[in-house]
N, C-alpha and C positions, 0 to 999 in steps of 0.2 A: 493440452493447450492449456497456459496458465490466462486466468482473470484477474483482474485485480481493479477493485471497486474502490475507490477512494473520496470520503466524505473529511472537507473540512470545513468549517467554523469561519474560517476568513472566504475574505475574496482572495481571484484566485487570478493573475493576469495571463495573457497567453505567453510573455517571457516563462512566468513560471511555470505553466506547467508544464512548457515545452522542456525546459531544465528536468522539473520532474519526472517526467517522460523518458527521456534519453537515462536518467540515475537508477531510475525502477529496469528498465530495457538491460541492466548492465549489470543490476541487484540480480535478476531473478535467475541469472547463471549460478547464487551461491546456490542455487538446488538441482542437485545431478540431474542430467537431462533436458533443463527446461533453455529456452534462449529467446530472445527479444523477437525472434524470426514468425515467434507461434502464439508472440504474448499480446492478451487485447486489454486493455485501461478504459476505463472511467472516470475522469475527477466532476465529482459536485463540491460544486464552492458556496459559500453562504447557507451552509444546513444551521439550521436550532442545534446545535448540541450543547448538552449539558453536563456535566462531572460534579458528583461530590455538592449535588443543586446551586452550581454554579457557573457560570456560562463569561466570564470578564477574560479569560485568555483563550489563548488558540486553541484547538482542541482538533484531531486527527482521529479519526476512523477508518482504518484500511480492513477491507476484506478481502484475503486471497483463496484463489478455489484454484485444487490443481486436478486434473483429472492423475486418478491414482493416486501415488504415495510418498512420503519422503520421511524423513530422518527428522529426528528432536533435533537432532545441532544443524542442519540444512537450517529446520525452522528459526531456531536460536539465531542464529549468521544473517538469516534475512529480515528478522526483527530489527536486530542491531542496527540491521544499515538501513531500514527505512526509521527506525527513530530521528536518526544522525541525522539523513537526509531532507527528515519534514524540522528539526531545530533550523539544522542549517537554511536552509531556502522560506520556508514558511512562520520559523520564530516559533513551533508548537513546542512548548516543555514537553518532555521527554515524558514524563508522569500524566501529560493527554496526550498523550500516541496510545492508539488501541489497532495491536494487529488481531484480526480472528482469520485462521487457517481452518477450509473445509477441503475435504478431498473427495473428491468425487469419482465414484465408478464409473460409470459411463457418459461420454460426450459423442457425440452426433454432431455434426457441419458438414457443408455441401462440397 
């Protein structure tokens, strides 16, 4: 199960959240074996994010947690897709979008 935690410095409308959810659901398939059917996403908007001592421009921090491992090429492809998505939908400059990957060896669910 992938879990993606999206932190945005700007406000997120319901319409934009729906677009982001749909697009992230498609992008997760860039990691072999991962699909939207097992994806959990959390959106947090209006976060007080600062980068380089500034917060004048929109910022996005995306934490991607995966059960198991993936290749660097898969991570690079997903990162590129996420950067493009947040640039297009939320006006976050590419230089202000940060993606962190965590590989989780064990994951439990009901």
